[in-house]
KELO-219353 format. One line per field, with one value per residue (C-alpha): residue in three letters; residue number from 0; x, y, z. Coordinates in steps of 0.02 Angstrom, whole numbers, plus 50000, padded with zeros to 5 digits. Each point is the difference from the previous one (the first is absolute). Layout:
N
ketor: [Ala, ...]
milo: [NUM, ...]
x: [X, ...]
y: [Y, ...]
z: [Z, ...]
end
This chain:
345
ketor: [Met, Ala, Thr, Ile, Val, Lys, Arg, Asn, Gly, Lys, Phe, Ser, Ala, Arg, Ile, Arg, Ile, Lys, Gly, Tyr, Pro, Thr, Val, Ser, Gln, Ser, Phe, Asn, Thr, Ala, Arg, Ala, Ala, Gln, Ser, Trp, Ala, Val, Ser, Ile, Glu, Asp, Ala, Ile, Arg, Arg, Gly, Thr, His, Asn, Phe, Lys, Glu, Ala, Ile, Val, Pro, Asn, Leu, Ser, Glu, Ala, Leu, Arg, Arg, Tyr, Glu, Gly, Thr, Val, Thr, Val, Gln, Lys, Arg, Gly, Ala, Leu, Ala, Glu, Lys, Tyr, Val, Ile, Ser, Ile, Trp, Arg, Gln, Thr, Lys, Leu, Ala, Arg, Gln, Pro, Leu, Asp, Phe, Ile, Gln, Pro, Ser, Glu, Val, Ala, Glu, Leu, Arg, Asp, Ala, Trp, Leu, Lys, Asn, Leu, Ala, Pro, Gly, Thr, Val, Thr, Arg, Arg, Leu, Thr, Leu, Leu, Ser, His, Leu, Phe, Glu, Ile, Ala, Arg, Lys, Asp, Trp, Gly, Leu, Pro, Val, Gln, Asn, Pro, Val, Lys, Asp, Val, Arg, Arg, Pro, Ser, Val, His, Asn, Glu, Arg, Ala, Arg, Arg, Ile, Thr, Asp, Glu, Glu, Leu, Arg, Leu, Val, Leu, Ala, Ala, Ser, Arg, Ser, Ser, Thr, Leu, Lys, Thr, Ile, Ala, Pro, Leu, Ala, Leu, Ala, Thr, Gly, Ala, Arg, Leu, Gly, Glu, Leu, Val, Gly, Ala, Gln, Trp, Arg, His, Val, Asp, Leu, Gln, Ala, Arg, Val, Met, His, Phe, Pro, Leu, Thr, Lys, Asn, Gly, Thr, Ser, Arg, Thr, Ile, Pro, Leu, Ser, Pro, Asp, Ala, Leu, Ala, Ile, Leu, Ser, Pro, Leu, Ser, Gly, Gln, Val, Gly, Glu, Ser, Val, Phe, Lys, Val, Thr, Ser, His, Ser, Met, Ser, Thr, Ala, Trp, Ile, Arg, Ala, Val, Asp, Arg, Ala, Arg, Gln, Thr, Tyr, Glu, Lys, Glu, Cys, Val, Arg, Ala, Gly, Val, Glu, Ile, Ser, Glu, Thr, Trp, Leu, Val, Gly, Leu, Arg, Phe, His, Asp, Leu, Arg, His, Glu, Phe, Thr, Ser, Arg, Met, Ala, Glu, Arg, Gly, Leu, Asn, Ala, Tyr, Glu, Leu, Ser, Ala, Ile, Thr, Gly, His, Lys, Asn, Leu, Gly, Met, Leu, Ala, Arg, Tyr, Thr, His, Leu, Arg, Pro, Ser, Asp, Leu, Ala, Ala, Lys, Leu, Ala, Ser, Leu, Glu, Ala, Arg, Ala]
milo: [0, 1, 2, 3, 4, 5, 6, 7, 8, 9, 10, 11, 12, 13, 14, 15, 16, 17, 18, 19, 20, 21, 22, 23, 24, 25, 26, 27, 28, 29, 30, 31, 32, 33, 34, 35, 36, 37, 38, 39, 40, 41, 42, 43, 44, 45, 46, 47, 48, 49, 50, 51, 52, 53, 54, 55, 56, 57, 58, 59, 60, 61, 62, 63, 64, 65, 66, 67, 68, 69, 70, 71, 72, 73, 74, 75, 76, 77, 78, 79, 80, 81, 82, 83, 84, 85, 86, 87, 88, 89, 90, 91, 92, 93, 94, 95, 96, 97, 98, 99, 100, 101, 102, 103, 104, 105, 106, 107, 108, 109, 110, 111, 112, 113, 114, 115, 116, 117, 118, 119, 120, 121, 122, 123, 124, 125, 126, 127, 128, 129, 130, 131, 132, 133, 134, 135, 136, 137, 138, 139, 140, 141, 142, 143, 144, 145, 146, 147, 148, 149, 150, 151, 152, 153, 154, 155, 156, 157, 158, 159, 160, 161, 162, 163, 164, 165, 166, 167, 168, 169, 170, 171, 172, 173, 174, 175, 176, 177, 178, 179, 180, 181, 182, 183, 184, 185, 186, 187, 188, 189, 190, 191, 192, 193, 194, 195, 196, 197, 198, 199, 200, 201, 202, 203, 204, 205, 206, 207, 208, 209, 210, 211, 212, 213, 214, 215, 216, 217, 218, 219, 220, 221, 222, 223, 224, 225, 226, 227, 228, 229, 230, 231, 232, 233, 234, 235, 236, 237, 238, 239, 240, 241, 242, 243, 244, 245, 246, 247, 248, 249, 250, 251, 252, 253, 254, 255, 256, 257, 258, 259, 260, 261, 262, 263, 264, 265, 266, 267, 268, 269, 270, 271, 272, 273, 274, 275, 276, 277, 278, 279, 280, 281, 282, 283, 284, 285, 286, 287, 288, 289, 290, 291, 292, 293, 294, 295, 296, 297, 298, 299, 300, 301, 302, 303, 304, 305, 306, 307, 308, 309, 310, 311, 312, 313, 314, 315, 316, 317, 318, 319, 320, 321, 322, 323, 324, 325, 326, 327, 328, 329, 330, 331, 332, 333, 334, 335, 336, 337, 338, 339, 340, 341, 342, 343, 344]
x: [50266, 49913, 49826, 49906, 49856, 49891, 49978, 49925, 50023, 50181, 50077, 50120, 50127, 50093, 50134, 50039, 50138, 50064, 50170, 49981, 49920, 49825, 49997, 49848, 49947, 49836, 49945, 49858, 49963, 49996, 50110, 50137, 49991, 50010, 50146, 50096, 49966, 50064, 50157, 50042, 49964, 50116, 50136, 49984, 50018, 50152, 50076, 50011, 49864, 50057, 49895, 50072, 49924, 49838, 49936, 49856, 49966, 49827, 49933, 50047, 50181, 50006, 49930, 50136, 50134, 49916, 49991, 50183, 50066, 49875, 49892, 50147, 50065, 49839, 49960, 49828, 50068, 49898, 49835, 50046, 50045, 49823, 49931, 50117, 49932, 49824, 50050, 50081, 49832, 49908, 49963, 50121, 50149, 50034, 49981, 50153, 50011, 49966, 49840, 49918, 49867, 49922, 49828, 50066, 50074, 49837, 49904, 50106, 49980, 49810, 50001, 50109, 49894, 49851, 50086, 50149, 50026, 50046, 50167, 50047, 49958, 50094, 50158, 49991, 49982, 50142, 50118, 49956, 50023, 50171, 50051, 49958, 50097, 50152, 49985, 49991, 50131, 50124, 49984, 49985, 49849, 49889, 49841, 49873, 49921, 49816, 49962, 50018, 49837, 49908, 49897, 50052, 49860, 49967, 50074, 49911, 50086, 49993, 49949, 49906, 49989, 50070, 50039, 49947, 50098, 49863, 50005, 50189, 49983, 49877, 50106, 50155, 49902, 49944, 50176, 50105, 50160, 50098, 50102, 49844, 49946, 50162, 50028, 49822, 50002, 50174, 49933, 49864, 50128, 50124, 49904, 50130, 49957, 49993, 50148, 50103, 49965, 50032, 50167, 50053, 50170, 50049, 50154, 49881, 49903, 50061, 49889, 50101, 49982, 49821, 50019, 49987, 50086, 49941, 50146, 49889, 49815, 49865, 50038, 50185, 50065, 50051, 49897, 50025, 49845, 49976, 49945, 49856, 49983, 49878, 50126, 50141, 49892, 49973, 50180, 50094, 49953, 50053, 50172, 50122, 50177, 50072, 49983, 49845, 49828, 49873, 49868, 50048, 49847, 49949, 49876, 49897, 49986, 49945, 49874, 49928, 49993, 49910, 49868, 49966, 49988, 49876, 49893, 50001, 49959, 49853, 49933, 50011, 49911, 49859, 49975, 49994, 49870, 49890, 50017, 49955, 49862, 50089, 49999, 50162, 50092, 50045, 50161, 50070, 50161, 49970, 50124, 50147, 50174, 50167, 50045, 49852, 50110, 50113, 49848, 49937, 50168, 50008, 49822, 50028, 50160, 49914, 49860, 50129, 50070, 50148, 50014, 50021, 50189, 50017, 49884, 50091, 50166, 49932, 49899, 50117, 49866, 50077, 49851, 49848, 49881, 50057, 50007, 49820, 49945, 50070, 49926, 49816, 49943, 49835, 49875, 49950, 50181, 50015, 49839, 50068, 50163, 49904, 49898, 50160, 50075, 49844, 49999, 50177, 49956]
y: [51998, 49870, 49930, 49888, 49890, 49883, 49832, 49841, 50054, 50057, 50171, 50004, 50141, 50041, 50132, 50071, 50128, 50052, 49925, 49860, 49826, 49983, 49932, 49918, 49907, 49945, 50022, 49953, 50180, 50167, 50076, 49871, 50029, 50189, 49987, 49885, 50112, 50156, 49910, 49919, 50155, 50101, 49868, 49999, 50188, 49996, 49858, 49877, 49877, 49825, 49966, 49827, 49936, 50096, 49985, 49880, 49980, 49999, 49836, 50036, 50035, 49845, 49894, 50064, 49950, 49832, 49963, 50042, 49900, 49861, 49967, 49986, 49850, 49900, 49876, 50076, 50177, 50041, 49955, 50092, 50157, 50002, 49991, 50141, 50106, 49972, 50064, 50153, 50046, 49999, 50152, 49932, 50018, 50181, 49969, 49974, 49821, 50049, 50090, 49846, 49925, 49825, 50073, 50078, 49835, 49911, 50128, 49959, 49814, 50017, 50104, 49872, 49853, 50069, 49959, 49888, 49823, 49982, 49923, 50153, 50118, 49891, 50007, 50189, 50008, 49876, 50109, 50156, 49905, 49938, 50175, 50066, 49858, 50037, 50186, 49965, 49863, 50033, 50185, 50049, 50112, 50042, 49925, 49868, 49877, 50051, 49845, 49891, 50073, 49973, 49844, 49901, 49939, 49814, 49917, 49850, 49973, 49812, 49943, 49841, 50042, 49863, 50028, 49862, 49938, 50065, 50174, 50005, 49944, 50140, 50131, 49953, 49994, 50179, 50059, 50099, 49961, 49851, 50000, 49989, 49848, 49916, 50069, 49968, 49812, 49993, 50081, 49868, 49862, 50060, 50099, 50138, 50181, 50120, 50099, 49841, 49946, 50174, 50007, 49823, 49979, 49856, 49970, 49948, 49879, 49820, 49908, 49840, 49996, 50066, 50144, 50189, 50105, 50169, 50084, 50127, 49979, 50107, 49936, 50041, 49822, 49896, 49855, 49861, 49924, 49839, 50013, 49889, 49929, 50142, 50130, 49919, 50000, 50187, 50045, 49887, 50096, 50163, 49940, 50146, 50050, 49997, 50173, 50044, 50025, 49866, 50133, 50177, 50082, 50086, 49944, 50156, 49966, 49821, 50051, 50129, 49875, 49875, 50126, 50054, 49821, 49954, 50151, 49955, 49818, 50051, 50121, 49867, 49876, 50122, 50040, 49814, 49970, 50140, 49937, 49823, 50053, 49918, 50068, 50090, 49928, 50128, 49909, 49932, 50094, 50121, 50046, 49906, 50054, 49940, 49948, 49878, 49888, 49974, 49960, 49877, 49912, 49979, 49933, 49877, 49934, 49973, 49907, 49889, 49947, 50115, 50027, 50169, 49982, 49960, 50142, 50129, 49946, 50044, 50155, 50072, 50027, 50011, 49943, 49888, 50144, 50093, 49839, 49963, 50166, 49944, 49826, 49991, 49820, 49965, 49914, 49883, 49943, 49971, 49899, 49892, 49973, 49949, 49877, 49927, 49980, 49916, 49881, 49944, 49968]
z: [50804, 50106, 49969, 50121, 49944, 50102, 49914, 50072, 50180, 49979, 49969, 49852, 49996, 49840, 49976, 49829, 49983, 49830, 49964, 50128, 49995, 50071, 50179, 50078, 50156, 50079, 50182, 50115, 50051, 49911, 50136, 49971, 49812, 50021, 50121, 49883, 49850, 50088, 50060, 49833, 49897, 50112, 49985, 49810, 49989, 50115, 49896, 50144, 49947, 49949, 49844, 49973, 50161, 49992, 49821, 49977, 49813, 49925, 49934, 49820, 50049, 50110, 49858, 49885, 50125, 50033, 49814, 49976, 50147, 50037, 49849, 49879, 50096, 49981, 49863, 49984, 49983, 49844, 50082, 50161, 49903, 49935, 50179, 50048, 49857, 50068, 50172, 49921, 49924, 50167, 50107, 50130, 49884, 50050, 50187, 50112, 50062, 50180, 49947, 49924, 50113, 50001, 49963, 49838, 49944, 50044, 49898, 49847, 50033, 49999, 49841, 49910, 50058, 49904, 49835, 50038, 50063, 50185, 49950, 49898, 50143, 50123, 49893, 49999, 50188, 50022, 49899, 50100, 50163, 49948, 49949, 50173, 50082, 49891, 50038, 50187, 50014, 49859, 49968, 50182, 49975, 50150, 49926, 50048, 49879, 49977, 49897, 50156, 50062, 49836, 49973, 49847, 49885, 50000, 49847, 49924, 49833, 49989, 49826, 49959, 49814, 49889, 49818, 49881, 49849, 49885, 50078, 49980, 49819, 49963, 50088, 49902, 49838, 50034, 50041, 49876, 50096, 49937, 50162, 50108, 49900, 50058, 50174, 50063, 49963, 50077, 50158, 50008, 49970, 50133, 50131, 49984, 50031, 49852, 50066, 50015, 49822, 49930, 50091, 49951, 49915, 49887, 50107, 50138, 49891, 49982, 49877, 50018, 50189, 49982, 50124, 50002, 50133, 50067, 50093, 50088, 50029, 50080, 50175, 49981, 49976, 49850, 49934, 49874, 49922, 49902, 49819, 49951, 49824, 49961, 50060, 49900, 49844, 50020, 50039, 49878, 49840, 50085, 50055, 49990, 50042, 50176, 50077, 49902, 50074, 49962, 49971, 49947, 50077, 50163, 50131, 49966, 49814, 50031, 50134, 49881, 49856, 50113, 50057, 49821, 49941, 50137, 49955, 49815, 50036, 50111, 49869, 49865, 50113, 50037, 49815, 49957, 50136, 49935, 49823, 50053, 50119, 50147, 50178, 50046, 50150, 50134, 50046, 49837, 49953, 50144, 50137, 49924, 50054, 49935, 50177, 49995, 49892, 50150, 50109, 49869, 49987, 50189, 50009, 49857, 50075, 50167, 49912, 49915, 50167, 50040, 50188, 50085, 50012, 49815, 49952, 50107, 49924, 49828, 50040, 50132, 50132, 50174, 50102, 49981, 50031, 49845, 49899, 50051, 49926, 49832, 50005, 49953, 49988, 49914, 50118, 49857, 49981, 50187, 49997, 49860, 50096, 50157, 49898, 49928, 50174, 50065, 49852, 50043, 50184]
end
């Protein structure tokens, strides 16, 4: 039986007949939708309709196919599967792809922006857009990409927050994870990402040559980083067998341990302030992320005189724009450097 519904200026026709897959298509006029429905329904009952060419899956079905053929090939598959699960919970999940309109996607965007960061919403829209492009180009489905007509939220996620040695000391003192107490200082000493350190193998660590190799990094390339004296001092006592992981933990467990440690450190700080009758700082031990250790390493190395080329070789950044986002130089340090240069002149 055919049903025709007007949605966002278009007429969506859907045919459901017991024992056959659902068939749907959208049209600009009700007459065109009705004519198509009568023709297709008759063809189905006579057994002459080509379902393989005509079936447009709903979003949930398309997401399942996308996850099984596209997502599984990505390094960030686990994170993308979570985004896919979010889309499956939306009201659009049961709609055929060709029924989904830009205004419906925009409505979801606006609802999400009330509680989520622009970057999070943008990543969700990007996944949906790519799904439609895959459906159109690779799967041969007669659909258009509604996300192309949806404005993306502006993303301003640059961070100028710098973690101090004292803050790090307090966070680690509050941690109940012995591994975090090792891996966090190593992150500050190397500028490596958490995922890189968690995935590190002893066969890629050469303490004699003072280097650590990452065969596959976030940007899809390999990278070898130098090990400073601080990094060597951290790694040497841990030295294990070739083939073994340096750290037998997951990124998730370390991220969770970090968040809990920061919360405990902040609570302890607040209690001590109350006890001592001291004003509580609004910024001390607030907003600290594990990834800030990578930012801090980059900033400190820049302050010590490493040029952009040397920094990018260590951090793996592909362009100066991204490197600049990670390098936060203190104005006071720059003023001191200018004074030193003038004194030499």
